[in-house]
Rosetta silent file (secondary structure, phi, psi, omega in degrees, C-alpha in Angstrom):
SEQUENCE: XXXXXXXXXXXXXXXXXXXXXXXXXXXXXXXXXXXXXXXXXXXXXXXXXXXXXXXXXXXXXXXXXXXXXXXXXXXXXXXXXXXXXXXXXXXXX
SCORE:     score description
SCORE:     0.000 S_00000001
   1 L     0.000  133.982 -178.154    0.082   11.631  -11.692 S_00000001
   2 L   -71.687  154.141 -179.829   -0.701   10.564  -15.243 S_00000001
   3 H   -67.233  -32.091  178.179   -4.252    9.679  -16.205 S_00000001
   4 H   -63.967  -42.159  178.487   -3.105    6.239  -17.411 S_00000001
   5 H   -65.186  -42.825  179.099   -1.634    5.506  -13.973 S_00000001
   6 H   -62.632  -43.215  179.283   -4.788    6.787  -12.262 S_00000001
   7 H   -63.145  -39.717  179.325   -6.978    4.656  -14.548 S_00000001
   8 H   -63.578  -45.298 -179.064   -4.852    1.569  -13.828 S_00000001
   9 H   -67.806  -32.761  176.135   -5.119    2.037  -10.065 S_00000001
  10 H   -66.739  -40.464  177.197   -8.866    2.601  -10.370 S_00000001
  11 H   -62.421  -41.675  177.653   -9.177   -0.642  -12.351 S_00000001
  12 H   -60.432  -44.646 -178.030   -7.217   -2.449   -9.634 S_00000001
  13 H   -60.019  -36.411 -179.204   -9.512   -0.963   -6.992 S_00000001
  14 H   -75.029  -29.314 -173.755  -12.583   -2.265   -8.788 S_00000001
  15 H   -90.797  -13.700 -170.541  -11.168   -5.767   -9.313 S_00000001
  16 L  -124.177  132.301  169.784   -9.724   -6.490   -5.863 S_00000001
  17 L  -109.397  138.068 -175.144  -11.275   -6.811   -2.458 S_00000001
  18 L  -125.156  137.151  179.577   -8.885   -6.620    0.484 S_00000001
  19 L   -66.760  157.179  177.956   -9.466   -7.705    4.070 S_00000001
  20 H   -56.068  -38.224  179.548   -9.298   -5.078    6.834 S_00000001
  21 H   -65.374  -42.072  179.249   -6.024   -6.603    8.110 S_00000001
  22 H   -69.741  -30.475  174.927   -4.404   -6.410    4.675 S_00000001
  23 H   -63.925  -39.753  176.426   -5.611   -2.806    4.344 S_00000001
  24 H   -60.670  -44.160  177.702   -3.722   -2.009    7.556 S_00000001
  25 H   -62.638  -45.513 -178.138   -0.629   -3.618    6.071 S_00000001
  26 H   -58.586  -42.476  177.812   -1.075   -1.804    2.757 S_00000001
  27 H   -62.010  -41.923 -179.877   -1.217    1.564    4.533 S_00000001
  28 H   -69.008  -37.761  174.980    1.981    0.767    6.435 S_00000001
  29 H   -60.672  -45.653 -179.289    3.722   -0.402    3.254 S_00000001
  30 H   -63.469  -30.462  177.635    2.688    2.845    1.570 S_00000001
  31 L   -74.001   -6.077  177.928    4.085    4.801    4.518 S_00000001
  32 L    84.299   14.840  179.336    7.475    3.268    3.725 S_00000001
  33 L   -72.088  148.626  178.366    7.721    1.236    6.929 S_00000001
  34 L   -79.688  163.728  177.115   10.049   -1.747    6.947 S_00000001
  35 H   -59.986  -38.255 -179.543    8.869   -5.299    7.480 S_00000001
  36 H   -65.471  -42.417  178.272   10.598   -5.265   10.858 S_00000001
  37 H   -63.137  -44.548 -179.409    8.802   -2.067   11.961 S_00000001
  38 H   -65.976  -41.488  179.146    5.431   -3.434   10.895 S_00000001
  39 H   -58.923  -41.554  177.112    6.109   -6.788   12.571 S_00000001
  40 H   -60.116  -44.179 -179.997    6.788   -4.974   15.853 S_00000001
  41 H   -63.182  -39.151 -176.160    3.470   -3.117   15.544 S_00000001
  42 H   -89.735  -12.093 -179.170    1.545   -6.311   14.760 S_00000001
  43 L    72.008   41.405  179.020    3.430   -8.539   17.197 S_00000001
  44 L  -139.031 -174.430 -178.440    4.609  -11.055   14.608 S_00000001
  45 L   -84.324  147.351  178.350    7.735  -12.045   12.682 S_00000001
  46 H   -62.019  -31.364  179.333    9.213   -9.858    9.945 S_00000001
  47 H   -62.565  -36.758  177.392    9.240  -12.892    7.620 S_00000001
  48 H   -66.127  -41.840  178.887    5.442  -13.050    7.786 S_00000001
  49 H   -65.579  -40.800  178.018    5.169   -9.367    6.894 S_00000001
  50 H   -60.326  -40.995  178.537    7.634   -9.851    4.032 S_00000001
  51 H   -65.713  -40.535  178.249    5.500  -12.695    2.676 S_00000001
  52 H   -66.614  -39.889  177.662    2.360  -10.556    2.930 S_00000001
  53 H   -59.185  -46.949 -179.221    4.142   -7.649    1.197 S_00000001
  54 H   -64.326  -39.877  177.284    5.130   -9.939   -1.690 S_00000001
  55 H   -58.856  -46.206 -178.582    1.605  -11.352   -1.890 S_00000001
  56 H   -66.403  -42.148  179.026    0.135   -7.823   -2.131 S_00000001
  57 H   -60.528  -45.605  179.515    2.720   -6.711   -4.706 S_00000001
  58 H   -66.383  -46.660 -176.063    1.982   -9.764   -6.862 S_00000001
  59 H   -65.339  -39.877 -177.007   -1.791   -9.609   -6.449 S_00000001
  60 H   -93.427   -0.017  178.895   -2.044   -5.879   -7.147 S_00000001
  61 L    55.951   48.486 -178.835    0.657   -5.906   -9.848 S_00000001
  62 L   -91.160  137.453 -177.494    2.600   -3.166   -8.063 S_00000001
  63 L  -120.780   -2.716  179.795    6.030   -2.243   -9.411 S_00000001
  64 L  -154.855  162.813  177.294    7.206    0.659   -7.214 S_00000001
  65 H   -63.566  -37.970  178.764    6.857    2.236   -3.773 S_00000001
  66 H   -63.604  -41.802  178.444    5.087    5.246   -5.349 S_00000001
  67 H   -66.279  -36.884  176.320    2.576    2.958   -7.037 S_00000001
  68 H   -58.933  -42.752  179.124    2.049    1.153   -3.744 S_00000001
  69 H   -64.409  -41.192  179.087    1.118    4.470   -2.126 S_00000001
  70 H   -64.217  -44.650  179.395   -1.358    5.288   -4.905 S_00000001
  71 H   -64.374  -37.877  177.155   -2.991    1.870   -4.631 S_00000001
  72 H   -60.648  -41.583  177.572   -3.173    2.257   -0.842 S_00000001
  73 H   -62.340  -41.854 -179.011   -5.057    5.522   -1.310 S_00000001
  74 H   -67.800  -40.575 -169.971   -7.437    3.820   -3.735 S_00000001
  75 H  -104.968  -23.937 -167.442   -8.031    0.673   -1.687 S_00000001
  76 H  -135.527   15.801 -176.742   -7.224    1.342    1.963 S_00000001
  77 L   -83.221  165.050  171.517   -7.534    5.024    2.764 S_00000001
  78 L  -143.164  163.470 -175.568   -9.753    6.685    5.319 S_00000001
  79 L   -54.159  130.380  177.038  -10.516   10.388    5.904 S_00000001
  80 L    88.926  -10.680 -179.806   -7.439   12.326    6.896 S_00000001
  81 L   -82.972  133.512  172.664   -4.893    9.588    6.067 S_00000001
  82 L  -132.383  140.085  175.961   -1.982   10.545    3.839 S_00000001
  83 L   -57.105  141.826  178.419    1.013    8.332    3.069 S_00000001
  84 L   -97.724  175.571  172.364    4.034    9.281    5.163 S_00000001
  85 H    72.870 -147.584 -171.439    7.700    9.247    4.265 S_00000001
  86 H   -61.817  -31.184 -172.333    9.147    9.332    0.787 S_00000001
  87 H   -84.402  -17.512 -174.089    5.892    8.884   -1.124 S_00000001
  88 H   -54.155  -44.251 -178.595    3.924   11.671    0.507 S_00000001
  89 H   -57.331  -38.187 -177.941    5.325   14.330   -1.866 S_00000001
  90 H   -61.989  -26.603 -174.561    4.101   12.347   -4.896 S_00000001
  91 H   -98.101   -0.105  179.362    0.477   12.570   -3.746 S_00000001
  92 L  -101.260    5.240  178.697    0.378   16.271   -3.020 S_00000001
  93 L   -76.784    0.000    0.000    0.870   17.329   -6.647 S_00000001
């Protein structure tokens, strides 16, 4: 990961506070789960999850799934959590 990208995600982390519920969503987004999968887990409609995903992307100025995973690590991680799916490889370098 480039230092410029790391610095940008650190700046985002300092500027944004996220509710515990949105942190749960952010982790699931970073894991590559679909809106439908997340909606099933949360017991709500996929349209609501899609709206929350767009809100987070806009608020955090995220432009890719890999960047989403990095921001999730910065803002919503806990000990032992690693992004699953396609992005996991990017964070083990």
